matplotlib code that plots the C-alpha trace (Angstrom):
import matplotlib.pyplot as plt

x = [-26.4, -27.7, -26.7, -23.0, -23.0, -22.3, -19.3, -21.3, -24.2, -22.0, -20.4, -23.8, -25.0, -22.1, -22.4, -26.1, -25.1, -22.5, -25.0, -27.5, -24.9, -24.0, -27.6, -27.4, -30.5, -33.2, -34.9, -34.5, -36.4, -39.5, -42.6, -42.4, -39.9, -40.3, -38.9, -38.0, -38.3, -35.9, -36.9, -35.0, -37.3, -34.6, -35.3, -33.1, -32.2, -34.8, -33.9, -33.7, -31.2, -29.1, -29.0, -28.1, -25.1, -24.1, -24.4, -22.2, -19.6, -19.7, -19.5, -16.3, -14.9, -15.7, -14.1, -10.9, -10.9, -11.1, -8.3, -6.1, -7.0, -6.2, -3.4, -5.2, -6.4, -8.7, -10.3, -13.5, -14.5, -14.3, -17.2, -20.6, -20.6, -23.5, -26.0, -24.7, -21.2, -22.5, -24.4, -21.2, -19.3, -21.9, -22.1, -18.3, -18.2, -20.8, -19.1, -15.6, -17.1, -18.8, -16.4, -18.1, -21.5, -22.9, -23.3, -19.8, -18.3, -20.3, -20.3, -17.0, -14.6, -16.8, -17.2, -13.5, -12.5, -15.1, -14.0, -10.4, -10.8, -12.5, -9.7, -7.1, -8.7, -8.5, -12.1, -13.1, -16.0, -14.4, -10.7, -8.9, -8.4, -12.1, -13.0, -10.7, -12.3, -15.7, -15.1, -11.9, -8.8, -10.5, -12.9, -13.4, -12.8, -12.4, -13.7, -10.8, -10.2, -8.1, -6.1, -4.5, -3.2, 0.5, 1.8, -0.2, 1.3, 4.8, 4.1, 2.7, 5.7, 8.3, 6.7, 6.5, 3.4, 0.9, -0.2, -2.8, -3.5, -3.9, -2.1, -3.0, -6.7, -7.1, -7.3, -4.7, -5.4, -3.7, -3.6, -1.3, 1.2, 4.7, 4.7, 0.9, 0.4, 1.8, 0.0, 3.1, 3.9, 3.5, 6.8, 5.4, 7.0, 4.0, 1.7, 3.9, 3.7, 6.9, 8.4, 6.8, 3.5, 2.5, 5.1, 7.0, 10.3, 9.4, 9.3, 12.7, 14.1, 12.5, 13.6, 17.2, 17.2, 16.0, 18.5, 21.4, 20.9, 19.5, 20.0, 23.4, 25.2, 23.0, 25.0, 28.2, 26.4, 24.9, 28.4, 29.9, 30.1, 27.2, 24.7, 26.2, 25.7, 22.1, 21.5, 23.3, 21.2, 18.0, 19.2, 19.8, 16.3, 14.9, 16.6, 16.0, 12.7, 10.6, 7.2, 7.9, 9.9, 7.1, 5.0, 4.8, 7.1, 10.1, 12.4, 13.2, 12.5, 11.5, 9.8, 12.6, 15.2, 13.4, 13.5, 17.2, 18.5, 16.6, 17.4, 21.0, 21.6, 19.5, 20.1, 23.1, 21.2, 22.8, 20.8, 21.7, 20.1, 17.1, 15.3, 15.3, 14.5, 11.4, 10.2, 10.6, 9.1, 6.1, 5.4, 5.8, 4.6, 3.1, -0.4, -3.8, -3.1, 0.3, 1.7, 2.1, 0.9, -2.7, -2.2, -2.0, -5.2, -8.2, -10.7, -8.8, -5.9, -8.1, -9.9, -6.6, -5.3, -8.4, -8.1, -4.4, -5.4, -3.5, -0.3, 0.6, 0.3, 2.5, 5.2, 5.4, 7.4, 9.7, 10.5, 11.0, 13.5, 15.4, 15.7, 16.7, 19.5, 20.7, 24.3, 23.3, 21.6, 24.6, 26.1, 22.9, 22.9, 20.1, 18.7, 18.9, 18.3, 16.6, 13.5, 15.3, 14.3, 15.1, 16.3, 12.9, 11.1, 13.4, 13.1, 9.4, 9.1, 10.9, 8.1, 5.5, 8.2, 9.3, 5.7, 4.2, 7.2, 10.3, 8.8, 6.0, 7.2, 10.3, 8.5, 5.6, 8.0, 9.8, 6.5, 5.7, 9.1, 9.9, 6.6, 4.9, 1.9, 0.4, -0.3, -3.9, -6.0, -7.0, -9.3, -11.5, -9.8, -6.1, -4.0, -1.5, -2.5, -1.2, 2.3, 4.8, 7.3, 9.4, 10.1, 11.2, 13.3, 15.0, 16.0, 17.4, 21.2, 21.7, 25.2, 23.9, 22.7, 21.0, 18.8, 18.0, 16.9, 14.8, 13.1, 12.3, 11.0, 8.7, 7.4, 6.9, 5.2, 2.6, 2.1, 3.3, 4.1, 2.7, 0.1, -0.9, 0.0, -1.8, -1.4, -3.7, -4.7, -3.2, -5.5, -8.9, -8.7, -11.0, -11.0, -13.4, -15.3, -18.5, -18.6, -18.5, -16.0, -15.9, -14.3, -12.9, -11.7, -8.2, -7.8, -9.3, -7.4, -6.0, -4.9, -1.7, -2.4, 1.1, 0.0, -2.5, 0.4, 2.2, -0.8, -1.1, -1.4, -0.5, 3.0, 3.6, 1.7, 0.2, 2.4, 1.0, -0.7, 2.2, 5.4, 8.4, 11.4, 13.2, 10.6, 11.7, 12.1, 11.0, 13.4, 13.4, 9.6, 9.0, 7.0, 7.3, 9.3, 7.1, 9.3, 9.6, 12.8, 15.1, 13.3, 11.5, 11.1, 12.0, 9.3, 11.2, 11.4, 14.5, 15.2, 15.0, 18.6, 18.8, 15.7, 16.7, 20.1, 18.6, 16.0, 18.5, 20.9, 18.0, 16.8, 20.4, 21.4, 18.0, 17.9, 21.3, 20.0, 17.0, 19.3, 21.5, 18.5, 17.2, 20.6, 20.5, 17.1]
y = [14.0, 11.3, 8.7, 9.6, 9.2, 11.6, 13.2, 14.8, 15.7, 17.4, 19.4, 20.5, 21.3, 23.5, 25.2, 26.0, 27.5, 29.7, 30.7, 31.7, 33.8, 35.6, 36.2, 34.3, 32.0, 34.5, 34.0, 30.2, 30.1, 32.0, 29.9, 31.0, 32.3, 34.6, 35.0, 38.5, 39.1, 41.7, 44.2, 42.2, 39.3, 37.1, 35.3, 36.3, 33.8, 33.2, 34.2, 30.4, 29.9, 32.9, 31.8, 28.3, 29.7, 31.6, 28.5, 26.6, 29.4, 29.2, 25.4, 25.7, 28.3, 25.9, 23.0, 25.0, 26.3, 22.7, 21.6, 24.4, 23.6, 19.9, 20.2, 17.5, 18.1, 15.1, 16.1, 16.7, 14.7, 16.8, 15.2, 13.6, 9.8, 8.2, 6.1, 3.0, 3.8, 4.3, 1.0, -0.8, 0.8, -0.3, -3.8, -4.2, -2.9, -5.4, -8.3, -7.4, -7.1, -10.5, -12.6, -15.9, -15.0, -17.0, -13.9, -12.9, -16.2, -16.3, -12.7, -11.2, -13.0, -12.0, -8.4, -8.2, -9.2, -6.9, -3.9, -4.8, -4.6, -1.2, 0.0, -1.3, 0.5, 3.7, 4.7, 7.9, 6.5, 3.3, 4.0, 4.7, 8.4, 8.9, 6.8, 8.9, 12.1, 10.8, 9.1, 10.5, 8.5, 5.4, 3.4, -0.1, -1.6, -5.1, -6.6, -5.0, -2.0, 0.9, 3.0, 5.8, 8.3, 8.9, 8.0, 4.8, 3.8, 4.5, 2.3, -0.5, -0.5, -0.4, -3.0, -6.9, -7.8, -10.8, -11.8, -13.9, -14.9, -11.4, -9.2, -5.6, -5.4, -8.7, -12.2, -14.8, -18.4, -20.3, -23.5, -22.0, -20.5, -22.1, -25.5, -25.5, -26.4, -29.8, -29.9, -28.9, -25.9, -22.2, -20.6, -17.5, -14.4, -12.1, -14.5, -15.4, -13.7, -12.4, -13.1, -10.8, -11.0, -14.6, -16.0, -19.2, -18.1, -19.3, -15.7, -15.0, -18.3, -17.9, -14.3, -15.2, -17.9, -15.6, -12.9, -15.3, -17.3, -14.6, -11.0, -11.3, -11.9, -9.6, -6.4, -7.7, -9.2, -5.8, -4.4, -7.2, -7.0, -9.3, -7.1, -4.0, -5.5, -6.2, -2.6, -1.4, -3.6, -2.2, 1.3, 0.3, -1.2, 2.1, 4.0, 1.6, -0.1, 2.5, 1.1, -2.3, -1.2, -1.4, -4.1, -7.7, -9.5, -11.8, -10.3, -6.8, -4.1, -4.1, -7.5, -9.8, -7.6, -8.1, -11.9, -12.0, -9.3, -10.4, -14.1, -13.5, -11.1, -12.9, -16.6, -16.5, -18.0, -17.6, -14.9, -16.6, -19.9, -19.9, -22.9, -21.5, -18.0, -19.3, -21.2, -18.2, -15.8, -18.1, -18.4, -14.7, -12.7, -14.8, -15.1, -13.4, -11.4, -10.1, -11.2, -14.3, -12.4, -13.0, -16.8, -16.3, -14.2, -16.2, -16.9, -14.8, -17.3, -20.2, -18.3, -17.2, -20.8, -22.1, -19.5, -20.5, -24.2, -25.1, -23.3, -22.2, -25.7, -27.0, -24.4, -23.8, -27.0, -26.3, -22.8, -24.2, -26.7, -24.0, -22.1, -25.2, -25.9, -22.3, -21.3, -19.3, -22.3, -24.5, -23.4, -24.0, -27.0, -29.6, -28.3, -24.6, -22.9, -24.2, -24.6, -27.1, -25.5, -27.7, -26.4, -27.2, -25.1, -22.1, -22.4, -22.6, -19.6, -17.5, -18.1, -15.7, -13.1, -13.1, -13.2, -10.5, -8.2, -8.6, -9.0, -6.4, -3.6, -2.3, -2.6, -0.6, 2.1, 2.3, 2.5, 5.7, 7.2, 6.7, 8.3, 5.2, 5.6, 8.7, 9.4, 9.1, 11.9, 10.1, 12.9, 15.2, 18.5, 17.4, 17.5, 14.7, 13.3, 16.4, 16.0, 15.8, 13.2, 13.1, 16.8, 16.4, 13.3, 15.3, 18.0, 16.1, 15.6, 12.0, 11.9, 12.7, 9.3, 11.0, 13.2, 10.2, 8.3, 11.2, 11.4, 7.7, 8.1, 10.9, 8.8, 6.0, 8.3, 9.3, 5.8, 3.2, -0.3, -1.7, 0.7, -1.2, -4.1, -5.6, -6.9, -8.8, -7.4, -9.4, -7.9, -6.2, -2.5, 0.5, 3.3, 6.1, 5.3, 6.8, 9.2, 6.5, 4.4, 1.0, -2.1, -4.9, -8.3, -9.8, -11.4, -8.4, -7.8, -4.2, -2.6, -0.6, 2.0, 3.3, 5.2, 7.1, 8.2, 9.3, 11.6, 12.8, 16.6, 16.8, 15.5, 16.8, 20.1, 22.1, 20.4, 16.9, 16.6, 18.1, 16.5, 17.7, 15.3, 17.8, 18.0, 17.8, 14.4, 12.5, 9.6, 9.7, 9.4, 7.2, 4.0, 2.4, -0.5, -1.3, 0.7, 4.4, 5.3, 2.6, 2.1, -1.2, -4.3, -7.0, -6.3, -4.0, -5.3, -7.4, -6.3, -2.5, -1.5, -4.0, -2.5, 1.1, 0.5, -1.3, 1.4, 4.2, 2.7, 2.3, 5.9, 7.1, 5.2, 5.5, 9.2, 9.7, 8.0, 10.4, 13.4, 12.1, 11.6, 15.1, 16.6, 14.7, 16.2]
z = [10.9, 13.2, 10.6, 11.1, 14.8, 17.7, 16.0, 13.2, 15.5, 18.1, 15.3, 14.0, 17.5, 18.3, 14.9, 15.7, 19.0, 17.4, 14.7, 17.4, 19.2, 16.0, 15.2, 11.9, 12.4, 13.1, 9.8, 9.9, 13.2, 11.8, 11.1, 7.5, 5.0, 2.1, -1.4, -2.8, -6.5, -7.9, -10.6, -13.2, -12.5, -10.9, -7.7, -4.7, -2.0, 0.7, 4.3, 5.0, 2.2, 3.3, 6.9, 5.7, 3.8, 6.9, 9.0, 6.5, 6.8, 10.6, 10.4, 8.3, 10.7, 13.7, 11.9, 11.3, 14.9, 16.1, 13.8, 15.1, 18.7, 18.4, 15.8, 13.8, 10.3, 10.6, 13.9, 12.0, 8.9, 5.7, 3.8, 4.4, 3.9, 2.2, 4.1, 2.4, 3.6, 7.2, 6.9, 5.9, 8.8, 11.3, 9.8, 10.0, 13.5, 14.6, 12.9, 14.3, 17.8, 17.4, 15.4, 16.5, 15.2, 12.2, 10.1, 10.7, 9.7, 6.5, 5.4, 6.7, 4.3, 1.3, 2.4, 3.1, -0.5, -2.1, -0.1, -0.5, -4.2, -3.8, -1.5, -3.9, -6.8, -4.7, -5.5, -3.9, -1.9, -0.6, -1.0, 2.3, 1.7, 1.0, 4.1, 6.3, 4.9, 5.8, 9.1, 10.6, 11.4, 12.8, 10.6, 9.2, 5.8, 4.4, 7.7, 9.6, 11.8, 10.3, 12.7, 10.7, 13.3, 12.7, 16.2, 16.1, 12.8, 14.0, 17.0, 14.8, 12.5, 15.2, 17.5, 17.2, 15.3, 15.4, 12.0, 10.2, 6.6, 5.1, 2.6, 3.6, 3.2, 1.3, 2.6, 1.5, 0.7, 3.5, 1.6, -1.1, 1.3, 1.7, 3.5, 4.0, 0.4, 1.4, 4.7, 6.5, 8.7, 7.8, 6.7, 4.9, 6.5, 6.1, 7.9, 10.8, 14.2, 15.8, 19.2, 21.6, 19.8, 20.1, 17.7, 18.2, 16.6, 13.1, 11.7, 13.0, 11.6, 8.2, 7.9, 8.8, 6.2, 3.5, 4.4, 4.7, 1.5, -0.9, 0.2, 1.9, -1.4, -3.6, -2.8, -4.2, -7.2, -8.0, -8.4, -10.6, -14.5, -15.1, -13.2, -14.7, -18.2, -17.5, -16.4, -19.6, -21.8, -20.1, -20.8, -24.5, -24.6, -23.3, -26.1, -29.0, -28.1, -26.2, -27.3, -25.9, -22.8, -20.3, -22.0, -20.9, -23.2, -22.8, -25.4, -24.2, -21.6, -17.9, -17.6, -18.8, -17.0, -13.7, -14.0, -15.0, -12.6, -9.5, -9.9, -10.7, -7.8, -5.2, -6.2, -8.4, -11.3, -14.7, -16.6, -19.9, -18.9, -21.3, -19.9, -16.4, -17.6, -19.5, -16.4, -14.2, -16.6, -17.3, -13.6, -12.5, -15.5, -18.3, -16.9, -17.1, -13.9, -15.2, -11.9, -9.8, -6.7, -7.6, -7.1, -3.3, -2.9, -1.6, -4.4, -7.0, -7.1, -7.8, -10.5, -12.2, -12.0, -13.7, -16.4, -16.9, -17.0, -13.9, -14.9, -11.4, -9.9, -12.7, -12.6, -8.8, -8.0, -11.0, -9.6, -6.1, -7.6, -9.4, -6.1, -4.2, -6.7, -7.1, -6.3, -3.3, -1.7, -2.2, 1.1, 3.1, 5.4, 5.2, 8.5, 9.2, 12.6, 15.7, 13.6, 11.4, 8.1, 5.1, 1.8, 0.3, 2.9, 2.4, -1.3, -1.0, 1.4, -1.3, -3.7, -2.3, -1.4, -5.1, -6.3, -4.1, -3.4, -5.5, -9.0, -8.3, -6.0, -7.9, -11.2, -9.8, -8.5, -11.9, -13.8, -12.0, -11.6, -15.3, -16.3, -17.8, -15.3, -14.0, -10.3, -9.1, -7.6, -4.4, -3.3, -5.3, -5.9, -5.8, -9.0, -8.6, -11.9, -13.6, -12.2, -15.1, -13.7, -16.8, -16.6, -12.9, -13.8, -16.6, -14.1, -11.1, -10.7, -11.9, -10.4, -7.0, -5.6, -2.6, -4.9, -7.1, -4.1, -2.8, -6.2, -5.9, -2.4, -3.4, -6.3, -3.8, -1.3, -3.8, -5.3, -2.8, -4.2, -0.9, 0.5, 3.6, 5.9, 8.8, 12.4, 14.7, 18.1, 20.9, 23.5, 23.7, 22.7, 22.5, 20.0, 19.0, 15.9, 14.5, 17.5, 20.1, 22.0, 20.4, 22.0, 19.9, 21.1, 20.9, 17.4, 15.6, 12.3, 12.1, 8.9, 9.0, 6.3, 5.4, 2.3, 4.4, 6.5, 3.3, 2.7, 6.3, 6.2, 9.9, 8.8, 5.3, 5.5, 2.7, 0.1, 0.9, -2.5, -4.4, -5.7, -3.8, -3.5, -1.3, 1.4, 5.0, 6.6, 3.4, 3.8, 7.6, 7.8, 4.8, 5.2, 1.8, 3.1, 6.1, 8.5, 9.6, 7.7, 9.0, 12.3, 12.6, 14.8, 12.3, 9.6, 7.3, 3.7, 3.6, 0.1, 0.8, 0.1, -2.8, -4.4, -3.9, -5.4, -8.4, -9.0, -8.5, -11.1, -13.6, -13.1, -13.5, -16.6, -18.4, -17.4, -19.0, -22.2, -22.2, -22.0, -24.8, -27.0, -26.2, -27.3, -30.5, -31.5]

ax = plt.figure().add_subplot(projection="3d")
ax.plot(x, y, z, "-o")
ax.set_aspect("equal")
plt.show()
């Protein structure tokens, strides 16, 4: 227990005291123990083993008592971490407390990417739920501090944030971000600090430009005959080409739909323009990573670009030009806002948004809500993988938009398209970690683990690891769009309502096709 810090030792000490009071450790304190052999020849438990079992029972009772007293399910860790895990925690704490040390500068970025991959894979040992089970609500991963207590997350998502070149737990390649690829200024929304958190107003200007020249017109586009025809064609593909519907191909199904629908609604680009479609498809989906988002990850992006023989470097300026010349950009002045953003800069800042969010997030949500992928059992013992999403989809009222959206939100709660974000500490702070108060300097990266909040038993109760799209406060407390419901401080996904409307229509129309096909059997 010493390996896990004072928190585990204190729990064991209190357990021992309770055991002594209950008279459960009398045999364990003897200088010897004995084994009794029964007449049948089987070996009974020794006194030491029996007292150990009793001590474990008392430990569990103490744990539950502490949870009830504090009102916090995670007041006491629920599993013993390995020595390797503890070593990783201590190493990361040291590096984060001493960011200027030689070992930190050399080792922290490598460790960050390795642990980010493990966290992204949601492995039991190094995934965030497993780390919370072992170390409580405050711990380290990917060379960053994780603060997962609910109230802290609400505060983080509803306050201005300082940012650096990170994507959740992973590190971004700064040189590939908008503007900086040409040696210019950073215009990437996810790596810009806000006013009130050290920002210079660029985040607000870039966000306003994206909203005004893409999102603002998307709502009306979604209601016009062209967008409706694209949805209808997708439903037809679902009916007639089910085996290819979710596969990466440019002829039918979800992948080509995403390119055509997103670029028509957000930019006004003609979905029948084959030359532009091919360029867009080749950049966003036709690559070894199945997504252009990998291009922006430090190390990974370079490797993927090499595998693709420089495809990203070749296609990126072509896509920027398509955006710059799109109908929605026609009304944009040559210099926008007090930051004097050019059309080129705004077109370029759209690239990672489309790569990391627009072409990935909704597709992820649809893959799970349409039953193509199964949920993951994040912790040993839960049965989320056994949830039959198709059966639930077949039972919801498809004409009730509110229920359809709740169904999508519950699918998103269990498998979030974007599971965690980040911020940078603007001042020194102290938190309890490994049983002690640990102080970290300003500039420390802090992970905002939204998907841990979506599995917070303090909030969702006993049904946390069950599917229930009618659970209380599901929409109000949801963090899928980097907000708490609709509460935010300027960081909520700008395409939230657009994405939910698109996904709701797809679930409705394809759901009706499913029911028609079932009747025909």
